[in-house]
C-alpha positions, -999 to 999 in steps of 0.1 A, spaced: 185 320 -344 153 308 -361 150 278 -338 154 276 -301 179 252 -284 154 224 -278 144 224 -315 180 223 -327 189 194 -305 163 173 -322 176 148 -347 177 159 -383 174 129 -406 176 126 -444 171 94 -464 165 84 -500 159 47 -504 148 39 -469 119 57 -453 123 73 -419 93 55 -405 108 20 -412 139 25 -390 141 37 -354 164 67 -350 187 48 -327 193 22 -354 198 46 -383 235 50 -378 239 12 -377 222 10 -411 245 37 -425 275 17 -412 264 -14 -430 259 5 -462 294 20 -457 310 -14 -453 293 -26 -486 305 6 -503 341 1 -492 341 -35 -503 330 -23 -537 358 3 -539 384 -22 -529 373 -50 -551 372 -27 -582 404 -9 -573 386 25 -575 412 43 -553 438 41 -581 446 73 -599 432 61 -632 399 49 -618 391 74 -591 367 93 -613 347 61 -617 342 60 -579 325 93 -579 297 82 -602 278 62 -576 277 55 -539 259 27 -521 255 48 -490 219 61 -495 208 66 -459 217 98 -440 215 112 -405 225 145 -389 222 161 -355 233 192 -336 248 190 -302 251 219 -278 245 245 -306 281 242 -317 289 207 -329 273 193 -361 274 155 -367 268 143 -402 265 106 -412 262 91 -446 240 109 -472 232 140 -453 256 167 -465 227 190 -475 224 199 -438 253 223 -441 232 246 -463 211 256 -433 217 291 -423 211 285 -385 240 261 -384 263 283 -404 259 310 -377 267 289 -347 286 257 -355 323 256 -347 329 219 -351 318 195 -378 320 157 -375 318 137 -408 315 99 -408 306 73 -434 309 100 -461 333 96 -490 358 123 -489 357 128 -527 320 136 -524 327 162 -498 353 181 -519 337 176 -553 301 184 -545 308 220 -533 305 209 -497 338 225 -488 328 258 -504 296 257 -483 317 250 -452 334 284 -458 301 300 -449 304 287 -413 318 318 -397 330 301 -365 341 268 -379 375 259 -364 376 221 -362 366 193 -385 367 156 -377 368 130 -406 361 94 -397 356 66 -422 357 87 -454 380 67 -478 406 95 -473 437 79 -487 460 105 -504 477 138 -497 461 152 -528 427 147 -513 438 164 -481 451 195 -500 415 202 -511 408 215 -475 432 244 -479 403 266 -488 392 266 -452 416 292 -437 399 295 -403 406 258 -393 428 255 -362 421 218 -355 419 188 -377 413 152 -368 414 121 -391 402 87 -379 398 53 -396 413 66 -429 442 50 -448 460 83 -451 469 83 -414 489 51 -419 515 70 -439 546 81 -420 546 116 -434 509 124 -428 513 147 -398 543 165 -414 523 170 -446 493 185 -427 516 208 -407 532 221 -439 501 225 -460 479 239 -432 501 265 -413 472 278 -393 465 245 -375 474 244 -339 462 209 -332 462 177 -353 445 146 -340 442 162 -306 480 167 -304 494 203 -303 515 215 -332 549 229 -320 579 246 -336 597 213 -340 568 199 -360 569 230 -383 607 228 -388 605 191 -396 576 197 -420 595 224 -439 626 202 -443 605 173 -457 581 192 -479 596 225 -490 605 210 -524 576 186 -525 549 210 -540 561 201 -575 550 165 -570 515 176 -559 511 193 -593 521 162 -612 486 146 -616 473 177 -634 504 180 -655 502 143 -666 467 147 -679 464 147 -717 461 183 -731 427 194 -743 422 196 -780 416 233 -779 450 241 -764 477 253 -788 509 235 -795 530 257 -772 508 250 -743 510 213 -750 548 215 -752 550 233 -719 528 206 -703 552 179 -715 583 199 -702 568 205 -668 557 168 -666 592 156 -674 607 179 -648 583 168 -621 588 131 -628 626 135 -626 622 154 -593 599 127 -580 623 99 -588 652 116 -572 632 125 -541 618 90 -536 653 75 -542 667 97 -514 640 84 -491 647 48 -500 685 53 -496 680 69 -462 657 40 -451 682 14 -462 709 32 -443 688 32 -411 679 -5 -415 716 -14 -420 726 5 -388 698 -13 -369 710 -47 -382 746 -40 -372 736 -30 -337 714 -61 -333 744 -83 -343 769 -66 -320 747 -56 -291 753 -88 -271 790 -84 -275 790 -48 -265 770 -56 -233 792 -85 -225 824 -65 -229 810 -37 -208 800 -60 -180 833 -78 -180 853 -45 -179 832 -33 -150 836 -65 -131 874 -64 -137 877 -29 -124 857 -38 -93 880 -68 -86 912 -46 -87 927 -33 -55 909 -4 -39 938 21 -46 935 13 -83 897 19 -82 902 52 -64 927 63 -90 902 54 -118 874 73 -101 896 103 -95 906 103 -132 870 106 -141 865 135 -118 893 155 -133 883 183 -155 895 181 -191 
């Protein structure tokens, strides 16, 4: 280690538009939070999370302030515009957990940050909080970190999807913990059932891109064939999910309509049996005790 423990526990701060001297350290994260809120308002108002406009969102970012700090030699906290801290050799040798907040996920995966994280020899856990992480395709970019055993995602839209946990279990087989909940064999079996044929859909965005001018006609034709197959598969897969959901909803509605009648009938039958002579009740009980 080039620095002793007391030096490493000191705050590491990076800023561009706002000088360090103008903001007390304890207020710096609050400033980053305000910048993050403005950035998210910009993304939502312009619809930059849509597939066609996601590239536009990477051109600029309103979060200019940054802050990073090390805790206990093993946990690195990164806020806002401070990703360059992961290039420091002393952190790569000791850090086992990285916490990223108020950093756009696309900036993490597109600015070689993930590749640099591979240099962290002991990195086993990453926490993403407030990162505009909203799709499974984004999540799949983390597959290049094979040593991860724990992943936590907070305050990101992708966690609101029903299949999020199953997708992570399927695409990251080495994980033993997701959002502080252990991964068991039931989770793995369920994930395989749901996603074993789903890899084709994940390839669709690349296949749907227009072919480059330098590609020959055979390659362009193959792109079109693959795109058509994946679109057909996607339609069938989604239709099955919709049909299953409709079936479940119909069953719930039927139960809700008949539940009062079922309970009333059960109570009446029980009361009737209790009102019968004792000998009849004993015969009924003995019939239940008989082995089939």
